[in-house]
C-alpha positions in Angstrom: 1.0 8.7 4.6 2.7 5.2 3.9 4.2 3.2 6.7 6.2 0.2 5.0 8.5 -2.4 6.1 8.6 -4.8 3.3 6.7 -2.5 0.6 9.0 0.2 0.4 10.1 -0.3 -3.1 6.5 -1.1 -4.1 5.3 2.2 -2.2 7.9 4.3 -3.7 7.6 3.3 -7.3 3.9 2.5 -7.6 2.0 4.2 -5.0 3.8 7.6 -4.5 3.7 8.2 -8.4 -0.1 7.5 -8.0 -0.5 10.1 -5.5 1.3 12.7 -7.6 -0.7 11.9 -10.7 -3.7 12.5 -8.4 -2.1 15.8 -7.4 -2.1 15.1 -3.7 0.3 17.9 -2.2 2.5 16.0 0.2 3.1 12.4 1.0 5.2 10.6 3.7 6.6 7.5 3.5 7.8 6.2 6.6 10.5 3.3 6.1 10.5 1.6 9.4 13.6 -0.5 8.8 15.8 2.3 7.7 14.1 4.6 10.1 13.6 7.4 7.4 10.7 9.4 6.4 10.6 10.4 3.0 8.5 13.6 2.5 6.9 14.0 -1.2 5.7 17.6 -2.1 4.7 19.7 -4.9 3.6 17.4 -7.7 3.7 18.8 -11.1 2.7 16.4 -14.1 2.5 13.5 -11.8 5.8 13.6 -10.3 6.7 15.2 -7.1 9.2 18.0 -7.4 10.3 18.3 -3.7 11.6 15.0 -2.1 13.4 15.0 1.4 14.7 12.2 3.4 14.6 12.8 6.9 16.6 10.8 9.8 16.5 10.8 13.5 16.7 14.5 15.0 15.8 16.1 12.1 12.6 18.2 12.1 9.6 17.5 9.9 7.2 20.1 9.1 3.7 19.5 7.7 2.7 21.6 4.8 -0.9 22.2 5.7 0.1 23.0 9.2 3.6 25.2 9.0 3.5 26.0 12.7 3.5 22.1 13.5 7.1 20.5 13.7 7.8 16.9 14.8 11.3 15.5 15.6 11.5 12.2 13.5 13.0 10.7 16.7 9.4 11.2 18.1 8.1 9.1 15.4 10.7 6.0 15.7 
C-alpha cells in the first residue's frame, strides 16, 4: 500500500511498476487528495493487468482475504 498526497505521479509511474516487476500480486495506491484508491492486481511481465479506481461508497476487497470487504468511505 502506498499512501500519497504529493507523490501520486511518482508512485504511479515509478513505484507501482517496480511492484509489478517484483510480481507482487496486489498493490493499493491511496490518493489522499482525490480520495481515490487505485487497486493494482495480477502482474504479468512487469505490468498489472487489472487496475481499478475506487471512490467513496464503493467496496474494496482484499485479494488475500476475499471475505474481507472495506467501504472506501471508511478509509477517507
